[in-house]
DSSP file (Angstrom, degrees, kcal/mol; ACC not computed):
  #  RESIDUE AA STRUCTURE BP1 BP2  ACC     N-H-->O    O-->H-N    N-H-->O    O-->H-N    TCO  KAPPA ALPHA  PHI   PSI    X-CA   Y-CA   Z-CA
    1    1 A M     >        0   0    0      0, 0.0     4,-2.1     0, 0.0     5,-0.2   0.000 360.0 360.0 360.0 -45.4  261.3 -141.0   17.4
    2    2 A E  H  >  +     0   0    0      1,-0.2     4,-1.9     2,-0.2     5,-0.1   0.909 360.0  50.0 -62.1 -42.3  264.4 -140.3   19.5
    3    3 A L  H  > S+     0   0    0      1,-0.2     4,-2.3     2,-0.2    -1,-0.2   0.886 107.7  54.5 -63.6 -39.5  262.6 -137.6   21.6
    4    4 A M  H  > S+     0   0    0      1,-0.2     4,-2.1     2,-0.2    -1,-0.2   0.922 107.7  49.1 -61.0 -45.4  259.7 -140.0   22.2
    5    5 A N  H  X S+     0   0    0     -4,-2.1     4,-2.4     1,-0.2    -1,-0.2   0.901 109.5  52.5 -61.5 -40.8  262.0 -142.7   23.6
    6    6 A L  H  X S+     0   0    0     -4,-1.9     4,-2.6     1,-0.2    -1,-0.2   0.905 108.1  50.9 -62.3 -42.1  263.7 -140.1   25.9
    7    7 A Q  H  X S+     0   0    0     -4,-2.3     4,-2.4     2,-0.2    -1,-0.2   0.900 110.3  49.3 -62.9 -40.5  260.4 -139.0   27.2
    8    8 A I  H  X S+     0   0    0     -4,-2.1     4,-2.7     2,-0.2    -2,-0.2   0.920 111.3  49.2 -64.6 -43.7  259.4 -142.6   28.0
    9    9 A V  H  X S+     0   0    0     -4,-2.4     4,-2.7     1,-0.2    -2,-0.2   0.922 112.4  48.1 -61.5 -44.3  262.7 -143.3   29.8
   10   10 A L  H  X S+     0   0    0     -4,-2.6     4,-2.7     2,-0.2    -1,-0.2   0.905 111.5  50.5 -62.8 -41.2  262.3 -140.1   31.8
   11   11 A L  H  X S+     0   0    0     -4,-2.4     4,-2.4     2,-0.2    -2,-0.2   0.929 113.0  45.1 -62.6 -46.4  258.7 -141.1   32.7
   12   12 A V  H  X S+     0   0    0     -4,-2.7     4,-2.6     2,-0.2    -2,-0.2   0.914 113.7  49.9 -63.9 -43.7  259.8 -144.6   33.8
   13   13 A A  H  X S+     0   0    0     -4,-2.7     4,-2.7    -5,-0.2     5,-0.2   0.920 111.6  48.7 -62.0 -43.9  262.8 -143.2   35.8
   14   14 A T  H  X S+     0   0    0     -4,-2.7     4,-2.5     1,-0.2    -1,-0.2   0.917 112.1  48.8 -62.3 -43.4  260.5 -140.6   37.5
   15   15 A A  H  X S+     0   0    0     -4,-2.4     4,-2.3     2,-0.2    -2,-0.2   0.914 112.6  47.8 -63.2 -42.9  258.0 -143.3   38.4
   16   16 A M  H  X S+     0   0    0     -4,-2.6     4,-2.5     2,-0.2    -2,-0.2   0.918 112.4  48.3 -65.2 -43.7  260.7 -145.6   39.8
   17   17 A I  H  X S+     0   0    0     -4,-2.7     4,-2.8     1,-0.2     5,-0.2   0.912 111.3  51.5 -62.5 -42.2  262.3 -142.8   41.8
   18   18 A G  H  X S+     0   0    0     -4,-2.5     4,-2.3    -5,-0.2    -1,-0.2   0.905 110.7  47.9 -60.7 -42.3  258.8 -141.9   43.2
   19   19 A M  H  X S+     0   0    0     -4,-2.3     4,-2.6     2,-0.2    -2,-0.2   0.914 112.0  49.2 -64.9 -43.1  258.1 -145.5   44.2
   20   20 A V  H  X S+     0   0    0     -4,-2.5     4,-2.8     2,-0.2    -2,-0.2   0.929 112.6  47.3 -62.8 -45.6  261.5 -145.8   45.9
   21   21 A L  H  X S+     0   0    0     -4,-2.8     4,-2.6     1,-0.2    -1,-0.2   0.898 111.6  51.8 -62.7 -39.5  261.0 -142.6   47.8
   22   22 A N  H  X S+     0   0    0     -4,-2.3     4,-2.2    -5,-0.2    -2,-0.2   0.928 112.2  45.1 -62.2 -46.1  257.5 -143.7   48.8
   23   23 A V  H  X S+     0   0    0     -4,-2.6     4,-2.7     2,-0.2    -2,-0.2   0.922 113.8  49.6 -64.2 -44.8  258.8 -147.0   50.1
   24   24 A M  H  X S+     0   0    0     -4,-2.8     4,-2.7     1,-0.2    -2,-0.2   0.901 111.1  50.1 -61.8 -41.0  261.7 -145.4   52.0
   25   25 A G  H  X S+     0   0    0     -4,-2.6     4,-2.5     2,-0.2    -1,-0.2   0.909 111.6  47.8 -63.5 -42.3  259.3 -142.9   53.5
   26   26 A T  H  X S+     0   0    0     -4,-2.2     4,-2.5     2,-0.2     5,-0.2   0.923 113.2  47.7 -64.2 -45.0  257.0 -145.6   54.7
   27   27 A V  H  X S+     0   0    0     -4,-2.7     4,-2.7     1,-0.2    -2,-0.2   0.920 113.5  47.8 -62.5 -44.3  259.8 -147.7   56.1
   28   28 A A  H  X S+     0   0    0     -4,-2.7     4,-2.5    -5,-0.2    -1,-0.2   0.913 111.1  51.5 -63.5 -42.5  261.3 -144.6   57.9
   29   29 A Y  H  X S+     0   0    0     -4,-2.5     4,-2.1     1,-0.2    -2,-0.2   0.941 114.7  41.1 -60.0 -49.3  257.8 -143.7   59.3
   30   30 A H  H  X S+     0   0    0     -4,-2.5     4,-2.7     1,-0.2     5,-0.2   0.870 112.6  56.1 -68.2 -36.3  257.2 -147.2   60.7
   31   31 A G  H  X S+     0   0    0     -4,-2.7     4,-2.5    -5,-0.2    -2,-0.2   0.916 109.1  46.2 -60.8 -43.7  260.8 -147.4   61.9
   32   32 A V  H  X S+     0   0    0     -4,-2.5     4,-2.7     2,-0.2     5,-0.2   0.915 112.3  50.8 -65.4 -43.1  260.4 -144.2   63.9
   33   33 A K  H  X S+     0   0    0     -4,-2.1     4,-2.2     1,-0.2    -2,-0.2   0.931 113.6  44.3 -60.3 -46.2  257.1 -145.3   65.4
   34   34 A I  H  X S+     0   0    0     -4,-2.7     4,-2.6     2,-0.2    -1,-0.2   0.903 112.7  52.8 -65.1 -41.3  258.5 -148.7   66.4
   35   35 A F  H  X S+     0   0    0     -4,-2.5     4,-2.3    -5,-0.2    -2,-0.2   0.921 110.9  46.0 -60.6 -45.3  261.6 -147.0   67.8
   36   36 A L  H  X S+     0   0    0     -4,-2.7     4,-2.4     2,-0.2    -1,-0.2   0.891 111.6  52.6 -65.3 -38.6  259.5 -144.6   69.9
   37   37 A L  H  X S+     0   0    0     -4,-2.2     4,-2.1    -5,-0.2    -2,-0.2   0.925 110.5  47.2 -62.2 -45.0  257.3 -147.4   71.1
   38   38 A I  H  X S+     0   0    0     -4,-2.6     4,-2.5     1,-0.2    -2,-0.2   0.907 111.4  51.3 -64.0 -42.1  260.4 -149.4   72.2
   39   39 A R  H  X S+     0   0    0     -4,-2.3     4,-2.1     1,-0.2    -1,-0.2   0.903 109.5  50.2 -61.9 -41.4  261.9 -146.4   74.0
   40   40 A K  H  X S+     0   0    0     -4,-2.4     4,-1.8     1,-0.2    -1,-0.2   0.911 111.6  48.8 -62.8 -41.9  258.6 -145.8   75.9
   41   41 A E  H  X S+     0   0    0     -4,-2.1     4,-2.0     1,-0.2    -2,-0.2   0.906 111.0  48.9 -65.6 -42.3  258.5 -149.5   77.0
   42   42 A T  H  < S+     0   0    0     -4,-2.5    -1,-0.2     1,-0.2    -2,-0.2   0.867 109.3  52.9 -69.3 -34.4  262.1 -149.5   78.2
   43   43 A K  H  < S+     0   0    0     -4,-2.1    -1,-0.2    -5,-0.2    -2,-0.2   0.912 110.4  48.0 -63.9 -41.4  261.6 -146.3   80.2
   44   44 A R  H  <        0   0    0     -4,-1.8    -2,-0.2     1,-0.2    -1,-0.2   0.888 360.0 360.0 -66.2 -39.2  258.6 -147.8   81.9
   45   45 A G     <        0   0    0     -4,-2.0    -1,-0.2    -5,-0.1    -2,-0.2   0.451 360.0 360.0 -87.9 360.0  260.4 -151.0   82.8
C-alpha cells in the first residue's frame, strides 16, 4: 500500500514537472520570436 502511494505521488510530480517545463518552453519560444520581431522592426526604422 505504501509503495503504491509513492508511485502515484511520483507519477503526479512527473506529470506536473512535465507540464511546467512544457509551458516554460512555449513561453520562451514565443518570447524569443517576439523579441526577434521587435529587433527587426527597430533596425528597419
